[in-house]
C-alpha positions as semicolon CSV with decimal commas, in nm:
position;residue;x (nm);y (nm);z (nm)
1;M;9,172;10,380;10,749
2;S;9,391;10,160;10,949
3;Q;9,686;10,198;10,733
4;A;9,902;10,503;10,672
5;P;10,005;10,568;10,314
6;A;10,295;10,354;10,200
7;T;10,642;10,498;10,115
8;P;10,919;10,384;9,900
9;G;11,056;10,239;10,225
10;H;10,756;10,097;10,388
11;S;10,507;9,924;10,172
12;P;10,230;9,657;10,256
13;F;10,344;9,474;9,956
14;Q;10,706;9,420;10,043
15;T;10,834;9,084;10,186
16;E;11,136;9,159;10,442
17;C;11,039;9,142;10,811
18;N;10,684;9,261;10,755
19;P;10,476;9,275;11,060
20;R;10,163;9,244;10,870
21;D;10,256;8,863;10,824
22;E;10,153;8,811;11,179
23;A;9,771;8,905;11,104
24;P;9,525;8,679;10,963
25;Q;9,583;8,701;10,585
26;F;9,303;8,828;10,353
27;V;9,278;8,882;10,002
28;L;9,061;9,114;9,765
29;P;8,905;8,919;9,502
30;L;8,849;9,082;9,136
31;V;8,714;8,882;8,844
32;V;8,735;9,016;8,505
33;R;8,498;8,902;8,245
34;I;8,668;8,749;7,909
35;E;8,427;8,604;7,665
36;K;8,594;8,421;7,376
37;S;8,426;8,610;7,122
38;A;8,479;8,966;7,286
39;P;8,770;9,001;7,522
40;P;8,833;9,334;7,677
41;A;9,117;9,558;7,567
42;R;9,403;9,525;7,810
43;T;9,450;9,899;7,900
44;D;9,065;9,914;7,973
45;A;9,080;9,608;8,185
46;L;9,361;9,774;8,401
47;E;9,175;10,072;8,420
48;T;8,852;9,918;8,527
49;A;9,033;9,699;8,764
50;A;9,193;10,023;8,935
51;R;8,841;10,181;8,960
52;A;8,680;9,865;9,108
53;V;8,922;9,907;9,402
54;L;8,843;10,243;9,456
55;L;8,475;10,187;9,426
56;M;8,532;9,919;9,704
57;L;8,710;10,153;9,913
58;G;8,469;10,426;9,883
59;D;8,157;10,223;9,910
60;D;7,953;10,297;10,235
61;R;7,925;9,928;10,299
62;A;8,320;9,896;10,322
63;T;8,345;10,186;10,582
64;G;8,220;10,246;10,949
65;D;7,981;10,002;11,054
66;G;7,886;9,894;10,699
67;E;7,839;9,517;10,624
68;W;8,187;9,487;10,456
69;A;8,371;9,746;10,670
70;Q;8,529;9,438;10,905
71;A;8,648;9,254;10,644
72;V;8,798;9,544;10,467
73;R;8,974;9,623;10,807
74;N;9,115;9,267;10,868
75;W;9,252;9,284;10,487
76;E;9,401;9,625;10,553
77;D;9,573;9,528;10,877
78;A;9,749;9,243;10,695
79;R;9,931;9,248;10,341
80;I;9,704;9,434;10,082
81;R;9,660;9,106;9,850
82;K;9,476;9,132;9,538
83;V;9,389;8,848;9,316
84;V;9,249;8,889;8,968
85;R;9,072;8,583;8,842
86;R;8,859;8,527;8,489
87;A;8,530;8,420;8,415
88;R;8,293;8,406;8,097
89;G;7,933;8,288;8,070
90;A;7,787;8,081;8,348
91;E;8,087;8,133;8,541
92;W;8,050;8,500;8,528
93;R;7,679;8,516;8,595
94;R;7,762;8,298;8,921
95;A;8,023;8,541;9,016
96;E;7,769;8,821;8,970
97;A;7,534;8,665;9,197
98;L;7,778;8,708;9,496
99;P;7,799;9,012;9,684
100;G;8,023;9,288;9,538
101;I;8,037;9,573;9,274
102;T;8,052;9,516;8,900
103;V;8,239;9,805;8,726
104;T;8,206;9,846;8,335
105;G;8,463;10,012;8,132
106;R;8,456;10,075;7,760
107;S;8,521;9,721;7,688
108;A;8,597;9,555;8,026
109;Q;8,399;9,437;8,300
110;V;8,533;9,386;8,651
111;R;8,337;9,260;8,967
112;V;8,518;9,330;9,287
113;F;8,446;9,139;9,607
114;P;8,470;9,193;9,984
115;P;8,767;9,076;10,110
116;V;8,808;8,690;10,198
117;P;9,062;8,498;10,399
118;L;9,328;8,357;10,197
119;D;9,226;8,013;10,213
120;G;8,856;8,098;10,246
121;W;8,742;8,189;9,884
122;P;8,369;8,138;9,801
123;K;8,339;7,812;9,588
124;D;8,228;7,994;9,288
125;L;8,525;8,225;9,281
126;A;8,795;7,971;9,389
127;K;8,751;7,743;9,087
128;L;8,791;8,033;8,834
129;Q;9,130;8,041;8,654
130;V;9,371;8,299;8,790
131;S;9,703;8,231;8,597
132;G;9,783;8,332;8,242
133;T;9,529;8,585;8,192
134;E;9,656;8,769;7,858
135;L;9,486;9,059;7,690
136;D;9,605;9,303;7,399
137;D;9,510;9,662;7,293
138;P;9,396;9,653;6,951
139;E;9,538;10,001;6,903
140;P;9,777;10,183;7,117
141;P;9,641;10,387;7,398
142;A;9,606;10,740;7,351
143;G;9,875;10,966;7,560
144;A;9,763;11,002;7,957
145;D;9,565;11,301;8,025
146;L;9,794;11,459;8,301
147;A;9,521;11,667;8,439
148;L;9,391;11,341;8,577
149;P;9,540;11,070;8,774
150;V;9,767;10,844;8,626
151;L;9,894;10,527;8,715
152;W;10,236;10,479;8,579
153;L;10,350;10,102;8,505
154;N;10,717;10,008;8,514
155;P;10,842;9,995;8,151
156;G;11,099;9,735;8,253
157;L;10,868;9,456;8,370
158;E;10,676;9,199;8,193
159;M;10,343;9,091;8,341
160;S;10,035;8,919;8,250
161;A;9,706;9,125;8,230
162;G;9,602;8,980;8,557
163;K;9,901;9,056;8,728
164;A;9,890;9,418;8,583
165;M;9,534;9,438;8,674
166;A;9,632;9,364;9,053
167;Q;9,923;9,624;9,038
168;A;9,706;9,900;8,897
169;G;9,485;9,815;9,196
170;H;9,766;9,823;9,425
171;G;9,873;10,175;9,289
172;A;9,507;10,335;9,305
173;Q;9,478;10,213;9,654
174;L;9,812;10,404;9,761
175;A;9,681;10,706;9,598
176;W;9,358;10,681;9,783
177;W;9,521;10,649;10,106
178;A;9,753;10,935;10,031
179;L;9,464;11,191;9,969
180;S;9,303;11,397;10,189
181;P;8,956;11,344;10,287
182;E;8,842;11,623;10,065
183;A;9,028;11,515;9,755
184;R;8,916;11,151;9,796
185;A;8,535;11,294;9,809
186;T;8,609;11,497;9,489
187;W;8,768;11,188;9,318
188;H;8,477;10,971;9,425
189;D;8,212;11,212;9,312
190;E;8,378;11,264;8,967
191;G;8,363;10,860;8,924
192;F;8,730;10,795;8,982
193;P;8,858;10,913;8,642
194;L;9,218;10,791;8,593
195;S;9,439;10,604;8,320
196;V;9,685;10,345;8,331
197;R;10,005;10,387;8,118
198;T;10,337;10,230;8,078
199;A;10,601;10,518;8,151
200;A;10,851;10,594;7,929
201;P;11,203;10,426;8,021
202;G;11,372;10,779;8,054
203;D;11,086;10,894;8,296
204;W;11,063;10,600;8,503
205;P;11,364;10,679;8,735
206;G;11,235;11,014;8,816
207;L;10,885;10,867;8,886
208;T;11,010;10,643;9,150
209;T;11,205;10,906;9,339
210;S;10,928;11,165;9,299
211;G;10,772;11,116;9,635
212;L;10,443;10,988;9,484
213;P;10,305;10,667;9,615
214;L;10,504;10,366;9,479
215;V;10,409;10,005;9,470
216;R;10,677;9,758;9,560
217;D;10,547;9,391;9,483
218;A;10,581;9,117;9,764
219;G;10,689;8,896;9,467
220;F;10,459;8,620;9,553
221;T;10,367;8,552;9,152
222;E;10,557;8,640;8,797
223;I;10,814;8,917;8,952
224;A;11,103;8,939;9,199
225;P;11,013;9,055;9,541
226;G;11,069;9,430;9,605
227;S;11,015;9,509;9,234
228;C;10,875;9,868;9,176
229;T;10,554;9,812;8,955
230;V;10,354;10,123;8,962
231;V;10,363;10,477;9,054
232;A;10,043;10,681;9,139
233;D;10,043;11,012;9,014
234;H;9,759;11,200;9,128
235;P;9,740;11,579;9,058
236;A;9,658;11,647;9,431
237;L;10,004;11,469;9,529
238;R;10,217;11,635;9,303
239;R;10,497;11,868;9,443
């Protein structure tokens, strides 16, 4: 890895005086399939996006001398940007034809692609809609299984589904970076089980000061710079 785990005081997502801005900027594209007749549930989409990021990070093609490895290193050396776009029908089929990984949840499908230059998106991805992706949960999600990793969302922030998917991906990535190689291998072999839940308001302050990986958003879209969005609670990182 070319980047150490982020801490509350040092994050690849923050805006102030970040030396990462001097590097060429790359972005990790994610596309969520949203058919008009069968949109995915919001929580499942968030969890599927998080697993998609982890599958990219753990893929042999993204490490060592793999075909995607240099693009991933370039991306990690700059800000860890992720952008979620949406597709349906022929748009989704064209997206699936590009190199990447499709991850299927209970109701969601998300495809993650190797990082691309910020201004160098493939044509079939660049024209997909990025803003205003809204999804709902038909039923409230069940309580999180605390024996497994949980990505806790800030209860005081309102984010579109697309923004929240990117934030969940950030949280999963920080957890991945913070784990030992052995813990990473175990998580990978288990298929990256995790849940994404909104923290109880009374629990959020303790989570942000727990020492667990904390995402502070750069504030490019929707929320203020420096906003704490996600705490990545992995059993192997609990103190």
